[in-house]
N, C-alpha and C positions, 0 to 999 in steps of 0.2 A: 297593344300594351308592351310587347317585347321591344319594339324600336324605341318606345318612350323610355324604358328602363335603360337601354343601352345609351341613349342620348344623355340621360341624367348622369349616368356613371361617367361618361366622357366629359361632361361639364364639370363634374366634381373633381375628376383627375386634373383638368385644366386649371381650375381654381387653386387646387393644392399645389400644382407645379408653379403657378405664378406667385403664390404666397411664399413658397419655399425660396424662389428666386429673389423675392423682395427682402426676406429675412437675411439671406446670404449676402446680398448686396449691401445691406446696412452694416453687417459685421465687417465686410471688406472695407467699407468707408471708415468705420471706427478704427480699423487697423492702420489705415494710411493717413488719417487725419491726426495731427498732433493735438492732443488734449491739453487744455489749459487748466491748471489747478491753482486756485487762489485759496491760501490757508491763513487763518487768523487764530492765534493763541491768546486767549483772554486772561490767562493767569498773571497776576501781578508778580509772581515769582520768576517769570520768564524762563531762562535757561536752567534755573535751579529746581523747577517743578516737574512733576510727573507728566503734566500736560505736554511739556516740551518733548519728553522722551517719546510719547505716543505719536505726536505730530511728526517728529523726525522719522519714525519708523514708517509711517504711512507715506510720507513724501519720498523716502528712499525707494520704497516699492514703486511709487508712481513714476519716479525718474527712470527706474529700470524698465518700466513699461513704455517708455518713450515720451512721457508727458513733459510739458513745459511748466515748471513749478515756481511759485512765488509765495513767500510767507512773511507775516508781520506779527509783531506783538502789539496788541491793541493798546496796552498801557502806554506805549511810546507814541501813539498817534494823537493828534489834536482833533478830538471829536467832542463838540459841544452838545449839550443836552437839548432835546426837542422842546420847543416853547409851547407847542399846542396852538400856534397862531393860525394855522391852516393857510399861510401865505403861499406855500408850495402848491396849493390846490386852487387858490383864487387870484391873488395879486400877481404872482410870478409862477404860473403853472409849471411844475416839474423842477423848480429851483428853490432851494431852501434859503432863508434869510441869512443863515450863517455862512461864512467863508472859512472853511477849515479843510481838513484832510478828506472829508466826505466828498469834496469836489472831484477827487480822482478815484476814491474808493468805489463810488456808485458805477461809473463807467467800466471799471475793471470787474466789478461784481457782475454786471450784466453781460460782459464778454466771456466770462469764465465758463468752462464746461463742467467743472467740479468745484464746489464750494466746501471747504473744510473749516468747521468751527470747533475749536477746542476750548473747554471751560471747566474749571473746578466747580463743584456744587457747594454753595454756601447757603446754609439755612434752607436746604431742600430746593434750591433754585439755582439758575444760572447766575454767574457773577454779573455785577452791574455794568462792567465795562462792555460786555457783549450785549447786554440789554440796551444800553445807550446807542450802540452802533446799529442794532436792528431797528430801533425806533426811528432813527434818522433815514431809514430806507423809505419813509412815507412818500417822498416826492416821486417814487417810481410807480405809485398807484394813482388811479383816478378817484375823484371824490364820490362818485356815484356808487350806489349799492345794487348788487345783483345776487341772484341765487345761483349757487354753484354746488352741485352734489348735495343738495338739501341744506346748505349753510349759506348765510349771507356774507358776501365778501365784496371787496373793492376790485374792479377790473384793473388789469395791468395797463400802465401808460404806454409802455414800449412793447413791441413785438419781441417776445423772449425766445431765445434758443432753448432747446431741451437741455435742462441742467440737472445735475445730481448733487445732492447735499449730503455731507457727512457730519454728524454730530458726535464728537468725542468728549465724553464727560468723565470726570474722576471724582470720587467722594472719599471721605474718611471713614464713614460707617461701613460695615460689611454687607449691608442689605441692598438689593437692587431697587427697592422701593424709593430710594433716594433720588432716582432718576425720573420718577413719574412726571413731575412738572416740566422738566426739560423735554421729555418725549412729547408732551402735549403742545409745547411751543413750536416744535419742529416735527409734525406728524409724518412727513414724507421723507425724512432723512434716514440714511443708513446709520444705525446706532453702533458706537464703540463705547462700551461702558465698563469701567473698572472700579468697583467698590474697594474700600481699604487700599487705596492707591499707593500708600506708603510701602506696600509689599514689594513694589517694583524697584525700590531703592535699597532693598536688602538682598544680599547675595543669595541666600537660601530661598527667600521669598520669590525672587525673580525666576528661579528655576521652577517653582511651583506653578507659575503662570506663563511659562515659556510658550505653551500652545497658543496663548492669547497674543503675545507679542509677534509670534510668527504669522498669525492670522492677520494682524493689523498690516504688516508689511505686504503680505500676499493680497489683501484687499486693495491696497494702493496700486499694486501692479496690475491686478485684474481690471480695476476701473479704468486705468489708463490705456490698457491694451485691448480690452474687449467690451468696455462700456458697461459692465455689470459685474456683480460679485456672486460667485457660486454659493448655493445654500449651505454647503458643507463648511465654507469659510465664514459665512454670516453667523452660523450657529456658535462659532468660537469667539465672536467679537464682543460678547457680553459675558462677563465672569459671574458665575453663581457659586458661592461658597456653601459648603455643607454646614449643617448646624454645629457640628463639632469644630470645624474650622472657624466659624463665626465666634464661638465661645473662646477659642484660643486667641483670636485677634483682640477681642475685648479685654481679656486678661492681660495680654502683653501691653496694650495701649494704656490701661489703668496703671500698670506697674511703671511704665515709662513716665507718665505725667505725675504720678505720686512722687517719684524721685525728683522730677524737675521742680515741683512746687516746694518740696522740702529742701531743695538746693543740694542734693547729694549726687 
C-alpha cells in the first residue's frame, strides 16, 4: 500500500507540474503574440455619443497593452439586411447574396482575437445597426442543427480561433435591468454597462463614475496583455446606482426635458 501511495503522489505532482507549465506557456504566448482588436460602435451619434467615449477608453488601454486595434462606426458601413433566403447555406455555401462591406467584415471578424461591440440601448434592446450586422454573420455557420451544452445550435463553418467578445452598452435609464436583453444576445461576452450614460458627459457626473472609466481602460490593457480581465476590474465594469442616486437622476432628467418641451 505504501509504494502505491508514493506512486500516486508522484503522479499527482507530475500532472500538477505539467499543468502549471502549460498554463505558464499559454500566458507567455499571450504576452508575445500581438492581439488583434476589432471594434464596432453602433451608435448613430458616432463621436458625439457616450459609446464612443467608452470605446476609445478600452482601445486606449488595449493599445497600451500592445494590441493592434481597428475600429469602425457601423452607421458608416454599407450593410444590407438579411433576406432570410438561406442562399449562404444552400446555393452559395458561406457566401451571402449581398455584395457590401460584410465581404471584408466577416474575414476580419474571424481573424480578430478580441471583438468589441458598442451599442446604445434603445427600447430595452441593442440598436438595429448592430442587430443587422450580427444577422449577416449567418454565412459563418453551417445549416445543420446540433446540441451544444444542452441547447440547439448551428455548428461553425470555419475553424475558429479562441476569441473574446466585449459588449459595451449604455442606456438612459438608471437601472441595470435595461441591459438584460443585450446580455441574453451575447451570453459569453465581457460586459461593460453604463446606465444613465449621460452622466459621463457631465463634469461632476464623470467624477462620480471615474472608477468605471478607469476600469474600462484597464480591461482593455489586461485583455491585450494577458488575455483575461481580473475579477476586481470586471466588478467595476457594470455601474450600479444607489436608490438615492437613481431618484436624483430621474428628477434631473425630468427637469431637463420639461424645460426643453416648454422651450425655456
